[in-house]
DRENPANU-595639 format. One line per field, with one value per residue (C-alpha): residue in one letter; x, y, z. Coordinates in steps of 0.5 Angstrom, whole numbers, plus 2048, in hexadecimal, padded with zeros to 3 digits. Example, Ala and Ser with C-alpha at 12.3 -4.5 7.8 and 13.67 -1.06 7.14 Angstrom:
rest c(a; s)
east c(819; 81B)
north c(7F7; 7FE)
up c(810; 80E)
//
This chain:
rest c(x; x; x; x; x; x; x; x; x; x; x; x; x; x; x; x; x; x; x; x; x; x; x; x; x; x; x; x; x; x; x; x; x; x; x; x; x; x; x; x; x; x; x; x; x; x; x; x; x; x; x; x; x; x; x; x; x; x; x; x; x; x; x; x; x; x; x; x; x; x; x; x; x; x; x; x; x; x; x; x; x; x; x; x; x; x; x; x; x; x; x; x; x; x; x; x; x; x; x; x; x; x; x; x; x; x; x; x; x; x; x; x; x; x; x; x; x; x; x; x; x; x; x; x; x; x; x; x; x; x; x; x; x; x; x; x; x; x; x; x; x; x; x; x; x; x; x; x; x; x; x; x; x; x; x; x; x; x; x; x; x; x; x; x; x; x; x; x; x; x; x; x; x; x; x; x; x; x; x; x; x; x; x; x; x; x; x; x; x; x; x; x; x; x; x; x; x; x; x; x; x; x; x; x; x; x; x; x; x; x; x; x; x; x; x; x; x; x; x; x; x; x; x; x; x; x; x; x; x; x; x; x; x; x; x; x; x; x; x; x; x; x; x; x; x; x; x; x; x; x; x; x; x; x; x; x; x; x; x; x; x; x; x; x; x; x; x; x; x; x; x; x; x; x; x; x; x; x; x; x; x; x; x; x; x; x; x; x; x; x; x; x; x; x; x; x; x; x; x; x; x; x; x; x; x; x; x; x; x; x; x; x; x; x; x; x; x; x; x; x; x; x; x; x; x; x; x; x; x; x; x; x; x; x; x; x; x; x; x; x; x; x)
east c(800; 803; 804; 800; 805; 803; 809; 808; 80B; 80B; 809; 80A; 812; 816; 818; 811; 813; 81A; 814; 810; 817; 819; 811; 811; 818; 816; 80F; 812; 817; 813; 811; 80A; 80A; 80C; 807; 801; 803; 7FE; 801; 800; 801; 801; 801; 804; 7FE; 7FD; 7F8; 7F9; 7F7; 7F7; 7FA; 7F7; 7FC; 802; 805; 7FE; 7FE; 7F7; 7F5; 7EE; 7EF; 7EE; 7EA; 7EB; 7F3; 7F3; 7EE; 7F1; 7F8; 7F5; 7F4; 7FC; 801; 806; 808; 80E; 80E; 813; 812; 818; 819; 814; 80E; 80F; 817; 817; 813; 80C; 809; 80D; 808; 803; 804; 806; 800; 7FC; 800; 802; 809; 80D; 814; 81A; 81B; 817; 814; 81B; 820; 81C; 81B; 822; 826; 821; 823; 82B; 82C; 829; 82C; 833; 832; 830; 837; 83B; 839; 83B; 841; 841; 846; 843; 843; 842; 83C; 838; 830; 82B; 824; 820; 81C; 818; 81D; 822; 826; 827; 82D; 82E; 835; 837; 834; 82D; 82D; 82A; 82B; 827; 82B; 82B; 82D; 834; 836; 834; 83A; 83F; 83E; 83F; 844; 847; 846; 847; 84B; 848; 846; 83F; 839; 832; 82D; 825; 826; 820; 81F; 822; 826; 82A; 824; 826; 82D; 832; 83A; 83D; 843; 842; 83E; 83A; 839; 838; 832; 82E; 82F; 82D; 826; 825; 825; 820; 81B; 81B; 81B; 81D; 822; 829; 82F; 836; 83C; 843; 845; 849; 84D; 84D; 84A; 842; 841; 83B; 839; 833; 82F; 82B; 827; 825; 829; 82E; 831; 833; 837; 838; 83F; 841; 83F; 843; 83F; 843; 840; 840; 83D; 83F; 83C; 837; 830; 82A; 82B; 832; 82E; 828; 82A; 831; 834; 83B; 83B; 83E; 83C; 842; 840; 844; 848; 84F; 852; 856; 852; 855; 851; 84B; 84A; 84A; 845; 840; 842; 840; 83A; 837; 839; 835; 82F; 82F; 830; 82A; 826; 825; 821; 820; 825; 829; 82E; 834; 838; 83F; 846; 84C; 850; 857; 85E; 85B; 857; 852; 84A; 846; 83E; 83A; 833; 82E; 828; 823; 81F; 824; 822; 821; 821; 824; 82A; 82A; 830; 82C; 82A; 830; 835; 832; 831; 839; 839; 834; 82E; 82A; 824; 81F; 822; 824; 81C; 81A; 81F; 81D; 816; 818; 81D; 816; 811; 816; 814; 80D)
north c(800; 807; 80B; 812; 818; 81F; 824; 82B; 831; 838; 83B; 843; 844; 848; 842; 840; 83F; 83A; 836; 836; 834; 82E; 82C; 82B; 827; 822; 821; 81F; 81B; 816; 810; 810; 807; 809; 80F; 811; 819; 81F; 826; 82B; 833; 838; 83F; 846; 847; 841; 83D; 836; 833; 82C; 82C; 827; 828; 82C; 82D; 831; 835; 831; 831; 832; 835; 831; 832; 82E; 82D; 828; 823; 824; 822; 81C; 819; 818; 813; 818; 81F; 822; 829; 82C; 832; 837; 83D; 840; 83C; 836; 835; 838; 832; 836; 831; 82B; 82D; 82D; 825; 824; 826; 823; 81C; 81C; 819; 81D; 81E; 821; 825; 826; 82D; 82E; 82D; 831; 837; 837; 835; 83B; 83F; 841; 845; 83E; 839; 83D; 83D; 835; 835; 838; 833; 82D; 831; 831; 837; 83D; 844; 84A; 84D; 852; 852; 857; 858; 85E; 861; 867; 86C; 869; 863; 85E; 85C; 855; 853; 84B; 84B; 84D; 855; 859; 860; 866; 869; 86E; 86B; 86F; 86B; 865; 867; 869; 861; 85D; 861; 861; 858; 857; 858; 859; 857; 855; 851; 854; 850; 84F; 84A; 846; 846; 841; 841; 846; 84B; 852; 850; 855; 856; 85D; 85F; 866; 869; 86C; 867; 862; 867; 867; 85F; 860; 863; 85E; 858; 85C; 85B; 854; 852; 855; 851; 853; 84F; 853; 84E; 84F; 84D; 846; 847; 840; 839; 839; 833; 82E; 827; 823; 81E; 819; 815; 815; 812; 80F; 815; 814; 81A; 81B; 81E; 825; 82A; 831; 837; 83B; 843; 847; 84D; 850; 84A; 845; 849; 847; 849; 845; 83F; 83F; 844; 845; 841; 842; 83F; 838; 831; 82C; 826; 823; 829; 82A; 829; 824; 81E; 81F; 825; 823; 81D; 823; 827; 820; 81F; 826; 825; 820; 823; 829; 825; 821; 828; 82B; 824; 824; 81E; 81C; 820; 826; 82A; 82D; 833; 835; 839; 836; 83C; 83E; 83D; 83A; 835; 836; 833; 838; 836; 83B; 838; 833; 832; 82D; 82E; 82E; 830; 82B; 82E; 82A; 830; 82F; 82C; 827; 822; 823; 822; 81B; 819; 81A; 815; 810; 811; 813; 818; 814; 80E; 815; 817; 810; 810; 817; 813; 80D; 811; 815; 80F; 80C; 812; 80F)
up c(800; 7FE; 804; 804; 803; 803; 800; 804; 800; 7FF; 807; 809; 808; 805; 801; 7FF; 7F8; 7F8; 7FD; 7F7; 7F3; 7F8; 7F9; 7F1; 7F1; 7F8; 7F4; 7EE; 7F0; 7F6; 7F3; 7F1; 7F2; 7FA; 7FC; 7FA; 7FA; 7FB; 7FA; 7FE; 7FD; 802; 7FF; 802; 806; 80A; 806; 804; 7FD; 7FA; 7F4; 7EF; 7E9; 7EC; 7E4; 7E2; 7E9; 7EA; 7F2; 7F6; 7FD; 803; 809; 80F; 80E; 815; 813; 80B; 80E; 813; 80C; 80C; 80D; 80D; 80C; 809; 809; 804; 808; 808; 80E; 812; 814; 810; 813; 81A; 81D; 81C; 817; 81B; 821; 81D; 81B; 821; 825; 81F; 820; 819; 817; 813; 810; 813; 819; 81F; 822; 827; 821; 81C; 820; 823; 81C; 818; 81E; 81D; 823; 828; 824; 825; 82C; 82B; 827; 82C; 832; 82D; 82C; 825; 823; 81F; 81E; 822; 823; 826; 827; 827; 827; 824; 829; 825; 823; 828; 828; 82F; 82F; 833; 836; 836; 83C; 83A; 83D; 83A; 839; 834; 82F; 829; 822; 822; 829; 826; 821; 826; 829; 823; 821; 828; 828; 820; 81A; 813; 810; 813; 812; 814; 814; 816; 81C; 819; 811; 80C; 804; 806; 805; 80A; 80A; 809; 809; 80B; 80B; 810; 814; 810; 80C; 812; 815; 80E; 80F; 816; 814; 80E; 812; 817; 811; 811; 819; 820; 822; 81F; 81E; 81B; 81A; 819; 812; 811; 80B; 808; 804; 805; 806; 807; 80A; 80A; 810; 810; 815; 81C; 821; 81C; 817; 810; 80E; 807; 804; 804; 7FF; 7FD; 7FB; 7F7; 7F6; 7F2; 7F6; 7FC; 7FF; 7FF; 7FF; 7FC; 7F5; 7F6; 7F7; 7F2; 7ED; 7EC; 7E6; 7E9; 7EF; 7EF; 7F3; 7F5; 7F7; 7FA; 7FD; 7FC; 803; 806; 807; 80F; 80F; 80C; 811; 816; 813; 812; 81A; 81B; 817; 81B; 821; 81F; 81D; 824; 828; 825; 827; 81F; 81C; 815; 810; 810; 80D; 810; 80E; 80F; 80F; 80D; 810; 80A; 80D; 814; 811; 816; 816; 818; 819; 815; 815; 815; 810; 812; 80C; 806; 800; 7FA; 7F4; 7EE; 7F0; 7F7; 7FC; 800; 7FC; 7F7; 7FD; 7FE; 7F7; 7F7; 7FD; 7F9; 7FB; 7F6; 7F6; 7F6; 7FB; 7FF; 800; 801; 807; 80B; 80A; 80D; 813; 814; 815; 81A; 81E; 81F)
//
């Protein structure tokens, strides 16, 4: 008997369009002999639709979402960003006792929140770049110290704190945003000011990190207690950094699989990827991103992505393809692993 599977894509985040591409790719690649597939689209206003014909965009609205979801054996939320990758929709599935693919509520929320994932990685003693954490507060900002004391300051004071504690270039990021949306690389105080104001448009919590000059590398993980790690891939960016545009629109950014690093360094990254995944209480799958610093060869964790892209150019499936697990088999394994939890 076929497994009744719902694939959900779209959503209300800034990554809506990428989610649609990822969702279409997953639906196309799923084994139709194994799964009775229903495609569910969430528009930018949060309305849910059953997609009757994905190629012709034929769909009908779902009036009772809860009862509709109860028809399925498992749900695959191919949703990036807020309300899909941050534990929100996972909480809905938990309440309804519906099995779902991917990380749970806690690991999804931690993975989505760049500030709090850094706190977890720090506890796990995984090396990372120096950072400052601030929160937007009306027309001012709240500086949060290392021991979580808070102080309301003007933006000019925040800029001074950043320059006193971090070196240029710096990266300014909304704490809860994916696909590099709202992220800027800055090299002076004026640009730092603009970048903090820009990040504040996407989230009240803002992360300012000291830049690491080196290779950008990524490792995919798959599993629950027993983890499979992929080979390590490298992103050669022909832009200031691996921005949204560089990820999805640039023809110049290049992916190297395997990465141009030593076997010893690759093994170190695999161990750290598994450790980071377990540190956030991950299950199912994730992609873990690192830097390998020039000159020192030191590894720094950048972030963990609990719902990586599944487009035809996305790193996660490419890494496992190179490691011997083809796309269709990878999807099967992801679904099987998720069902073990129920």
